[in-house]
C-alpha positions as a Markdown table, in Angstrom:
| # | Residue | x | y | z |
|---|---|---|---|---|
| 1 | Met | -12.3 | -14.1 | -4.7 |
| 2 | Thr | -13.7 | -16.6 | -2.2 |
| 3 | Leu | -13.7 | -16.1 | 1.5 |
| 4 | Glu | -11.2 | -18.9 | 1.9 |
| 5 | Gln | -8.8 | -17.3 | -0.6 |
| 6 | Ala | -9.1 | -13.9 | 1.1 |
| 7 | Gln | -8.5 | -15.4 | 4.5 |
| 8 | Arg | -5.5 | -17.3 | 3.1 |
| 9 | Ala | -4.0 | -14.0 | 1.8 |
| 10 | Val | -4.6 | -12.3 | 5.2 |
| 11 | Gln | -3.0 | -15.2 | 7.0 |
| 12 | Ala | 0.1 | -15.2 | 4.8 |
| 13 | Ala | 0.4 | -11.4 | 5.1 |
| 14 | Lys | 0.0 | -11.6 | 8.9 |
| 15 | Glu | 2.7 | -14.3 | 9.1 |
| 16 | Arg | 5.1 | -12.2 | 7.1 |
| 17 | Ala | 4.4 | -9.1 | 9.3 |
| 18 | Gln | 5.1 | -11.2 | 12.4 |
| 19 | Glu | 8.4 | -12.5 | 10.8 |
| 20 | Leu | 9.4 | -8.8 | 10.3 |
| 21 | Asn | 8.2 | -7.9 | 13.8 |
| 22 | Leu | 5.6 | -5.5 | 12.3 |
| 23 | Lys | 2.0 | -4.6 | 13.3 |
| 24 | Met | -0.3 | -4.3 | 10.3 |
| 25 | Asn | -3.9 | -3.8 | 9.2 |
| 26 | Ile | -4.5 | -6.2 | 6.3 |
| 27 | Ala | -7.6 | -5.9 | 3.9 |
| 28 | Val | -8.6 | -8.0 | 1.0 |
| 29 | Val | -11.3 | -7.0 | -1.5 |
| 30 | Asp | -13.0 | -9.1 | -4.2 |
| 31 | Ala | -13.2 | -8.3 | -7.9 |
| 32 | Gly | -15.9 | -5.7 | -7.2 |
| 33 | Ala | -13.7 | -4.0 | -4.6 |
| 34 | Asn | -15.9 | -5.2 | -1.7 |
| 35 | Leu | -14.2 | -6.0 | 1.6 |
| 36 | Thr | -13.9 | -9.7 | 1.9 |
| 37 | Ala | -11.5 | -10.3 | 4.7 |
| 38 | Phe | -9.7 | -8.1 | 7.2 |
| 39 | Ala | -7.3 | -8.4 | 10.1 |
| 40 | Arg | -6.1 | -5.8 | 12.6 |
| 41 | Met | -3.0 | -6.9 | 14.5 |
| 42 | Asp | -2.8 | -6.0 | 18.1 |
| 43 | Gly | -1.4 | -2.5 | 18.7 |
| 44 | Val | -1.4 | -1.3 | 15.1 |
| 45 | Trp | -2.4 | 2.3 | 14.4 |
| 46 | Leu | -6.1 | 2.9 | 14.2 |
| 47 | Gly | -5.6 | 5.3 | 11.3 |
| 48 | Ser | -4.2 | 2.5 | 9.2 |
| 49 | Ile | -7.5 | 0.6 | 9.2 |
| 50 | Asp | -9.0 | 3.0 | 6.6 |
| 51 | Ile | -5.7 | 3.2 | 4.7 |
| 52 | Ser | -5.4 | -0.6 | 4.3 |
| 53 | Ile | -8.9 | -0.8 | 2.9 |
| 54 | Arg | -8.4 | 2.1 | 0.6 |
| 55 | Lys | -5.2 | 0.6 | -0.7 |
| 56 | Ala | -6.9 | -2.6 | -1.6 |
| 57 | Arg | -9.8 | -0.8 | -3.3 |
| 58 | Thr | -7.4 | 1.5 | -5.2 |
| 59 | Ala | -5.4 | -1.5 | -6.4 |
| 60 | Arg | -8.5 | -3.1 | -7.7 |
| 61 | Phe | -10.1 | 0.0 | -9.2 |
| 62 | Phe | -7.0 | 0.5 | -11.4 |
| 63 | Asp | -5.7 | -3.0 | -11.5 |
| 64 | Met | -2.2 | -1.9 | -10.6 |
| 65 | Pro | -0.1 | -1.6 | -7.4 |
| 66 | Thr | -0.9 | 1.6 | -5.6 |
| 67 | Gly | 2.8 | 2.7 | -5.8 |
| 68 | Asp | 2.6 | 2.5 | -9.6 |
| 69 | Leu | -0.5 | 4.7 | -9.5 |
| 70 | Gly | 1.3 | 7.1 | -7.2 |
| 71 | Gln | 4.1 | 7.5 | -9.8 |
| 72 | Ala | 1.6 | 8.6 | -12.4 |
| 73 | Ser | -0.2 | 11.0 | -10.0 |
| 74 | Gln | 2.8 | 13.2 | -9.2 |
| 75 | Pro | 2.5 | 16.9 | -10.0 |
| 76 | Gly | 2.7 | 17.3 | -13.7 |
| 77 | Gly | 1.7 | 13.7 | -14.3 |
| 78 | Ser | -1.2 | 12.6 | -16.3 |
| 79 | Leu | -3.1 | 11.4 | -13.2 |
| 80 | Tyr | -2.3 | 14.3 | -10.9 |
| 81 | Asn | -4.9 | 14.6 | -8.1 |
| 82 | Ile | -6.5 | 11.2 | -8.9 |
| 83 | Glu | -6.4 | 10.4 | -5.2 |
| 84 | His | -9.4 | 12.7 | -4.8 |
| 85 | Ser | -11.6 | 10.6 | -7.0 |
| 86 | Asn | -13.7 | 7.5 | -6.0 |
| 87 | Gly | -14.3 | 8.7 | -2.5 |
| 88 | Gly | -10.5 | 8.9 | -1.8 |
| 89 | Leu | -7.7 | 6.7 | -3.1 |
| 90 | Ile | -4.3 | 5.8 | -1.7 |
| 91 | Thr | -1.5 | 6.3 | -4.2 |
| 92 | Phe | 1.5 | 5.1 | -2.2 |
| 93 | Pro | 2.8 | 1.4 | -1.9 |
| 94 | Gly | 1.0 | -1.3 | 0.0 |
| 95 | Gly | -1.9 | -2.2 | -2.3 |
| 96 | Ile | -1.6 | -4.9 | -4.9 |
| 97 | Pro | -4.1 | -6.6 | -7.3 |
| 98 | Ile | -4.5 | -10.4 | -6.8 |
| 99 | Thr | -4.8 | -12.7 | -9.8 |
| 100 | Asp | -6.0 | -16.3 | -10.1 |
| 101 | Gly | -4.0 | -19.1 | -11.8 |
| 102 | Asn | -5.2 | -17.8 | -15.2 |
| 103 | Gly | -3.9 | -14.3 | -14.7 |
| 104 | Glu | -7.4 | -12.9 | -14.1 |
| 105 | Ile | -7.7 | -10.2 | -11.4 |
| 106 | Ile | -10.0 | -11.5 | -8.7 |
| 107 | Gly | -9.4 | -8.9 | -6.1 |
| 108 | Ala | -6.7 | -7.0 | -4.2 |
| 109 | Ile | -4.9 | -6.7 | -0.9 |
| 110 | Gly | -4.0 | -3.5 | 1.0 |
| 111 | Val | -1.6 | -3.4 | 4.0 |
| 112 | Ser | -0.9 | -0.4 | 6.3 |
| 113 | Gly | 0.9 | 0.1 | 9.6 |
| 114 | Ser | 4.6 | 0.6 | 8.8 |
| 115 | Thr | 6.7 | 2.1 | 6.1 |
| 116 | Val | 5.3 | 1.9 | 2.6 |
| 117 | Glu | 8.2 | -0.5 | 1.7 |
| 118 | Asn | 7.2 | -2.8 | 4.6 |
| 119 | Asp | 3.5 | -2.5 | 3.7 |
| 120 | His | 4.3 | -3.5 | 0.1 |
| 121 | Thr | 6.5 | -6.5 | 1.3 |
| 122 | Val | 3.7 | -7.8 | 3.5 |
| 123 | Ala | 1.1 | -7.3 | 0.8 |
| 124 | Glu | 3.3 | -9.3 | -1.6 |
| 125 | Ala | 3.2 | -12.3 | 0.8 |
| 126 | Gly | -0.6 | -12.2 | 0.7 |
| 127 | Val | -0.7 | -12.1 | -3.1 |
| 128 | Lys | 1.7 | -15.0 | -3.3 |
| 129 | Ala | -0.6 | -17.1 | -1.1 |
| 130 | Ile | -3.2 | -17.0 | -3.8 |
| 131 | Ser | -1.5 | -16.2 | -7.1 |
| 132 | Lys | 0.7 | -19.3 | -7.1 |
């Protein structure tokens, strides 16, 4: 994940949030789950900063959307309580892995600041800006 790619993902996600009249925190991590780009839109919840970063890291750690991981971590599920590992994970929608043109995972995006459905929609816009 280059800085230019990460910034492109953040910009696309930000534009989608603005179209939907939403305020979001948007985080992009590289393949090593290191924060590469971040944007905090004016007026968004401060608590969502950490959530957006953790969503991006979680999506990269497990190479799946955070909502999918959440399904597997429900009570009685095989990954129940996984959110307590790795310094704290987020297991609800809004984090999505990002792939390059060859399908290789190069990082992930995490979005927080609205409903999980909106977070996921805005994250998808960031992914599409890179995974074309």
